[in-house]
C-alpha positions in Angstrom: -126.0 -13.8 8.4 -126.8 -12.8 5.1 -128.0 -15.3 2.5 -127.3 -15.1 -1.5 -130.0 -16.9 -3.5 -130.7 -17.4 -7.0 -131.4 -19.7 -9.5 -128.3 -19.9 -12.0 -126.4 -23.0 -11.3 -124.0 -23.3 -14.1 -122.2 -26.2 -14.5 -120.1 -28.1 -11.6 -117.5 -30.6 -11.8 -115.9 -31.2 -8.4 -113.0 -33.8 -7.8 -112.8 -36.1 -4.8 -110.1 -35.2 -2.2 -108.2 -37.3 0.3 -110.4 -38.1 3.1 -110.6 -35.8 6.0 -108.0 -33.2 4.3 -110.4 -30.5 4.0 -111.5 -30.9 7.7 -108.7 -28.2 7.8 -111.1 -25.8 6.4 -112.8 -25.5 9.8 -109.8 -24.9 11.7 -109.9 -21.3 11.6 -110.2 -19.4 14.9 -113.9 -17.8 15.7 -113.7 -14.1 15.4 -114.9 -12.4 18.2 -117.8 -10.4 16.7 -121.3 -9.9 17.1 -122.8 -13.6 16.9 -126.6 -14.9 17.2 -126.7 -17.4 20.2 -128.6 -20.2 18.6 -129.7 -23.1 20.6 -126.3 -25.7 20.5 -123.9 -23.1 20.7 -121.1 -23.3 22.9 -120.0 -19.9 24.5 -117.6 -18.8 27.5 -118.6 -16.1 29.7 -115.7 -14.2 31.6 -116.3 -11.5 34.2 -113.5 -9.2 35.4 -113.8 -6.1 38.0 -111.6 -3.1 39.0 -110.3 -3.3 42.3 -109.2 0.0 43.3 -107.2 -0.9 46.2 -105.4 -3.7 44.4 -104.8 -1.2 41.6 -105.4 -4.3 39.3 -108.1 -6.3 37.7 -109.4 -9.4 39.1 -111.1 -12.2 37.2 -114.2 -14.0 38.8 -113.8 -17.2 37.6 -116.6 -18.6 40.0 -118.9 -16.5 38.0 -117.5 -17.5 34.4 -117.1 -20.7 32.5 -118.4 -22.3 29.4 -122.0 -22.9 28.8 -124.3 -24.3 26.0 -127.6 -22.6 24.7 -130.5 -25.5 25.6 -133.3 -26.1 23.2 -135.6 -23.7 25.4 -133.1 -20.7 25.2 -132.4 -20.2 29.0 -129.2 -20.7 30.6 -128.3 -21.4 34.0 -125.5 -18.9 35.1 -123.9 -19.2 38.4 -125.3 -16.8 41.1 -127.6 -14.8 38.8 -129.6 -18.1 37.7 -131.5 -18.5 34.6 -131.1 -16.1 31.9 -133.7 -16.2 28.8 -131.0 -15.4 25.6 -134.0 -15.3 23.2 -132.2 -14.4 19.8 -129.6 -12.2 21.8 -126.1 -12.1 20.2 -123.0 -12.5 22.4 -122.7 -8.6 22.9 -126.2 -8.4 24.1 -126.0 -11.4 26.5 -122.5 -10.0 27.8 -124.5 -6.5 28.9 -127.5 -8.2 30.2 -125.2 -10.6 32.5 -123.4 -7.3 33.6 -126.4 -5.7 34.7 -127.9 -8.7 36.7 -124.4 -9.0 38.3 -124.8 -5.3 39.4 -128.3 -5.6 40.7 -127.6 -9.0 42.4 -124.4 -7.8 43.9 -125.1 -4.3 44.8 -121.8 -3.3 42.9 -121.9 0.7 42.0 -120.4 -0.1 38.5 -121.2 -3.0 36.3 -118.5 -5.4 35.9 -116.7 -6.1 32.6 -118.4 -9.1 31.2 -117.2 -10.8 27.8 -119.1 -13.7 26.0 -117.3 -15.4 23.5 -118.8 -18.1 21.0 -116.4 -21.2 21.4 -118.0 -23.5 19.0 -121.0 -23.2 16.9 -123.8 -25.9 16.6 -122.6 -28.1 13.1 -124.2 -28.2 9.9 -124.8 -31.1 7.8 -124.6 -32.3 4.2 -126.5 -35.0 2.5 -127.0 -36.0 -0.7 -124.6 -36.8 -3.8 -121.3 -36.0 -2.0 -118.4 -38.6 -1.1 -118.7 -38.1 2.6 -122.3 -37.1 3.8 -122.5 -36.6 7.7 -122.1 -33.8 10.6 -119.3 -31.1 10.2 -118.2 -28.2 12.5 -119.2 -24.8 11.5 -117.2 -21.7 11.1 -118.3 -18.0 10.4 -118.1 -17.2 6.7 -118.5 -20.7 5.5 -119.9 -21.0 1.9 -121.6 -23.8 0.1 -118.8 -24.6 -2.3 -116.4 -25.0 1.1 -119.0 -27.2 2.6 -119.1 -29.4 -0.6 -115.1 -29.3 -0.6 -115.5 -30.6 3.4 -118.0 -33.4 2.2 -115.6 -34.6 -0.5 -117.2 -33.5 -3.6 -119.0 -35.5 -5.9 -118.9 -39.4 -5.3 -116.6 -40.4 -7.7 -113.4 -42.7 -7.4 -110.6 -40.5 -9.1 -108.2 -38.3 -7.6 -105.7 -36.0 -9.5 -102.1 -35.6 -8.5 -102.7 -32.1 -7.7 -105.7 -32.7 -5.3 -103.6 -35.2 -3.3 -100.4 -32.9 -3.0 -102.7 -30.0 -2.1 -104.5 -32.1 0.2 -101.4 -33.2 1.7 -99.8 -29.8 1.9 -103.1 -28.6 3.7 -102.3 -31.4 6.3 -98.7 -30.4 6.9 -99.4 -26.9 7.1 -102.3 -27.4 9.8 -99.8 -29.7 11.6 -97.3 -26.8 11.6 -100.1 -24.1 12.5 -101.4 -26.5 15.5 -97.7 -26.8 16.7 -97.1 -23.2 16.6 -100.0 -22.0 18.3 -99.6 -24.3 21.3 -96.0 -23.1 21.4 -96.8 -19.6 21.6 -99.3 -20.4 24.1 -96.7 -21.7 26.2 -94.3 -18.8 25.7 -97.5 -16.5 26.1 -97.6 -18.2 29.8 -94.1 -17.9 30.4 -94.1 -14.1 29.5 -96.8 -13.3 31.9 -95.5 -15.6 34.5 -98.4 -17.9 34.6 -98.7 -21.1 36.7 -100.2 -22.9 34.1 -101.0 -22.9 30.1 -104.2 -21.7 28.4 -104.1 -23.4 25.3 -106.7 -22.4 22.4 -109.1 -24.7 20.7 -106.8 -26.7 18.9 -108.7 -28.5 15.9 -107.4 -31.6 14.6 -108.7 -34.8 13.0 -106.2 -36.8 15.0 -106.7 -36.3 18.9 -104.0 -38.5 19.9 -101.4 -36.3 17.9 -103.1 -32.9 19.5 -102.9 -34.4 23.2 -99.2 -35.4 22.3 -98.4 -31.5 21.2 -100.0 -30.2 24.3 -98.4 -32.5 26.5 -95.1 -31.8 25.2 -95.4 -28.1 25.5 -96.8 -28.6 29.3 -93.5 -30.5 29.8 -91.0 -28.0 28.3 -92.9 -25.2 30.2 -92.2 -27.2 33.7 -88.8 -28.0 32.8 -88.0 -24.3 32.2 -89.7 -23.3 35.1 -88.0 -25.7 37.4 -84.4 -24.7 35.8 -85.2 -21.0 36.5 -86.6 -22.0 40.0 -83.3 -24.0 40.6 -81.0 -21.3 39.6 -82.9 -18.7 41.6 -82.6 -20.7 44.7 -79.0 -21.5 44.1 -78.2 -17.8 43.8 -80.6 -16.8 46.6 -78.6 -19.4 48.7 -75.3 -17.9 47.7 -76.4 -14.5 48.7 -77.9 -15.9 52.0 -74.4 -17.5 52.8 -72.4 -14.6 51.7 -74.5 -12.3 53.8 -74.0 -14.6 57.0 -70.4 -14.7 56.2 -70.3 -10.8 56.2 -72.0 -10.5 59.4 -69.2 -13.0 61.1 -66.4 -11.0 59.7 -67.9 -7.9 61.1 -68.1 -9.5 64.5 -64.3 -10.4 64.3 -63.5 -7.0 62.8 -65.1 -5.2 66.0 -63.3 -8.0 68.3 -60.0 -7.2 66.6 -60.6 -3.7 67.0 -61.0 -3.9 70.8 -57.6 -5.9 71.2 -56.1 -3.2 69.2 -57.1 -0.6 71.6 -56.3 -2.6 74.5 -52.8 -3.4 73.2 -52.4 0.1 72.4 -53.6 1.3 76.2 -51.1 -1.6 77.4 -48.4 -0.2 75.2 -48.5 3.4 76.4 -48.6 2.2 80.4 -45.6 0.0 79.4 -43.4 2.9 77.9 -44.4 5.3 81.2 -43.1 2.4 83.3 -40.0 1.7 81.0 -39.2 5.7 81.5 -39.6 5.3 85.2 -37.1 2.4 85.0 -40.0 -0.2 86.5 -40.1 -2.4 83.1 -37.7 -3.9 80.8 -37.6 -2.4 77.1 -38.2 -5.7 75.5 -41.7 -5.8 77.0 -42.3 -2.5 74.7 -40.8 -4.5 71.7 -43.2 -7.4 72.1 -46.4 -5.3 72.1 -45.7 -3.1 69.2 -45.1 -6.4 67.4 -48.4 -7.5 68.8 -50.1 -4.4 67.7 -48.8 -4.4 64.2 -49.7 -7.9 63.7 -53.4 -7.1 64.8 -53.5 -4.3 62.4 -52.5 -6.5 59.6 -55.2 -9.0 60.7 -57.8 -5.9 60.6 -56.7 -5.1 57.0 -57.2 -8.8 56.2 -60.8 -8.9 57.5 -61.4 -5.4 55.6 -60.7 -7.3 52.4 -62.6 -10.2 53.1 -65.4 -8.5 53.8 -65.4 -6.2 50.7 -64.7 -9.5 48.7 -67.9 -11.2 50.0 -69.8 -7.8 49.4 -68.7 -7.8 45.9 -69.6 -11.6 45.7 -73.0 -10.5 47.1 -73.5 -7.7 44.7 -72.7 -10.1 41.5 -74.9 -13.0 42.8 -77.9 -10.1 43.3 -77.2 -8.9 39.5 -77.3 -12.8 38.2 -80.6 -13.2 40.0 -82.2 -10.3 38.5 -80.4 -11.0 35.3 -81.9 -14.6 34.9 -85.3 -13.2 35.0 -84.6 -10.2 32.5 -82.6 -12.7 30.4 -85.3 -15.4 30.4 -87.9 -12.4 29.5 -85.9 -11.3 26.5 -85.6 -15.0 25.1 -89.2 -15.4 25.5 -90.1 -12.4 24.2 -88.0 -13.3 21.0 -89.2 -16.5 20.7 -92.7 -15.3 20.7 -92.3 -12.8 18.2 -90.8 -15.4 16.0 -93.2 -17.9 16.3 -95.9 -15.4 16.1 -94.5 -14.1 12.7 -94.1 -17.8 11.3 -97.4 -18.5 12.3 -98.7 -15.4 10.1 -96.9 -17.1 7.4 -98.3 -20.4 7.9 -101.9 -19.2 7.6 -101.0 -17.5 4.4 -99.4 -20.3 2.8 -102.5 -22.2 4.1 -105.2 -19.7 2.9 -103.4 -19.9 -0.7 -103.3 -24.0 -0.8 -107.1 -24.0 0.6 -108.0 -21.4 -2.4 -105.9 -23.6 -4.7 -107.6 -26.7 -3.5 -111.3 -25.0 -3.8 -110.6 -23.7 -7.2 -110.1 -27.5 -8.1 -113.9 -27.9 -7.1 -115.4 -24.6 -8.4 -118.0 -24.8 -11.1 -116.3 -24.8 -14.7 -118.6 -24.4 -17.9 -118.2 -27.7 -19.7 -120.3 -29.4 -22.7 -122.2 -32.4 -21.1 -120.7 -31.6 -17.5 -122.6 -32.5 -14.6 -125.3 -29.8 -13.5 -125.7 -29.2 -10.0 -128.3 -27.8 -7.5 -128.1 -27.0 -3.7 -131.0 -26.2 -1.4 -130.6 -25.8 2.3 -133.0 -26.6 5.2 -133.0 -24.2 7.9 -135.1 -23.7 11.1 -136.6 -20.1 11.0 -138.6 -18.8 13.9 -139.4 -22.8 14.8 -140.1 -23.6 11.1 -138.3 -25.8 8.7 -137.6 -23.7 5.8 -136.1 -25.0 2.5 -134.4 -22.3 0.6 -132.4 -22.4 -3.0 -128.7 -21.6 -3.0 -125.8 -21.4 -4.9 -122.2 -22.2 -4.3 -121.2 -18.9 -2.8 -124.1 -18.9 -0.4 -123.1 -18.6 3.1 -124.2 -21.2 5.4 -125.8 -20.7 9.2 -125.2 -22.9 12.1 -127.7 -25.8 12.0 -128.0 -25.7 8.5 -128.7 -29.0 6.2 -127.1 -28.7 2.7 -128.6 -30.9 0.2 -126.3 -31.7 -2.8 -128.2 -33.1 -6.1 -126.2 -33.6 -9.5 -128.3 -33.8 -12.6 -126.4 -36.9 -13.9 -127.8 -38.4 -10.7 -131.4 -37.6 -11.4 -131.1 -39.0 -14.7 -129.6 -42.4 -13.3 -132.8 -42.6 -10.9 -135.1 -41.9 -13.9 -133.2 -44.4 -16.3 -132.6 -47.4 -13.6 -128.8 -47.0 -13.3 -127.7 -47.1 -9.8 -125.9 -44.0 -8.7 -122.4 -43.7 -7.5 -122.3 -45.6 -3.9 -120.0 -42.9 -2.0 -117.3 -44.0 0.1 -117.3 -47.3 -1.0 -116.7 -46.5 -4.8 -114.3 -43.8 -3.8 -112.3 -46.5 -2.1 -111.9 -44.6 1.0 -112.9 -45.7 4.4 -115.8 -43.7 6.4 -114.3 -41.7 8.8 
């Protein structure tokens, strides 16, 4: 990660924002790029192997999972044991795990291994800010954004624009979280998964997050049960119609035998009548019986045709249920993904507007501000001068100092009292 340094601080006049609103700045998803795995980094390992006999990829869930880099830099992984990370990034670690698994299991080809950073170590803000403390890190975080997260300078006044923008940010983040959960559910439905794999949903209210996840799981279960009920009903109908067809075929076969027997008997009676040994009425009775059986045979053939039509219709409906559901899910997924893109664009714009309210402004007599970063470099604590656009790294400690605060300390005037003077409750 590149660090910008400099001595030109300019003038800085930040404004306090609503408590917790700019916590949304850390909700952006982590990029799957090469990332240094420093201690306390949480990462996820996924191992996939191509199985030629099955013609498909299979995930080795027993070899994967989520892990945290300990202080000594050695992570205990299933099967292969301790792996020294020692300044590796996620790409190098994935390659190392693949080689170790190949050697350990005797595979001809290395399995596909991916290492994804789930959560960085936190960074810290202290000094003359409204909310000093620990914050979640994301890639690309600048000093100015960190100051915004910590509430800006200790002061009690808030502008109407800041309150409005903070409220809009919260609403947009709530909407984004709901859409991300909905997209995860739709993706699970489209792939036929048994359960939903939700992404990391960051929210200041863990109860609200759990409620959203539970709602999507309930919808997922209800829709799956509905499909299962419809499928079972149509399958039962097909089985019933199939049994009916078999019974009708048996009846038709028995009737065919009866027709042949009657026809044979009629031929014999005709011969007897010709010789004067039988009455003509006997021939008439047999002919009527033969005609009735042939009518019954036609009725059975019609019933068999109707049963087969019903069976074909049930089959089409059974296939149509899954096809229609896939189409509906695909359309819903496309709509939600487009809406999420629009939501993120609005959120980014609102964030920039809010950050602009805290950006440095050259004013006469304004408050000068200085930034210093305390960072561990090869096991040693190093102090680095920074500017508002300097990029932070995981584990950094940002110290913010305002010129007026220094003068207050010299003159004996007490500095602002942070959260208490701002009328805010600690988070």
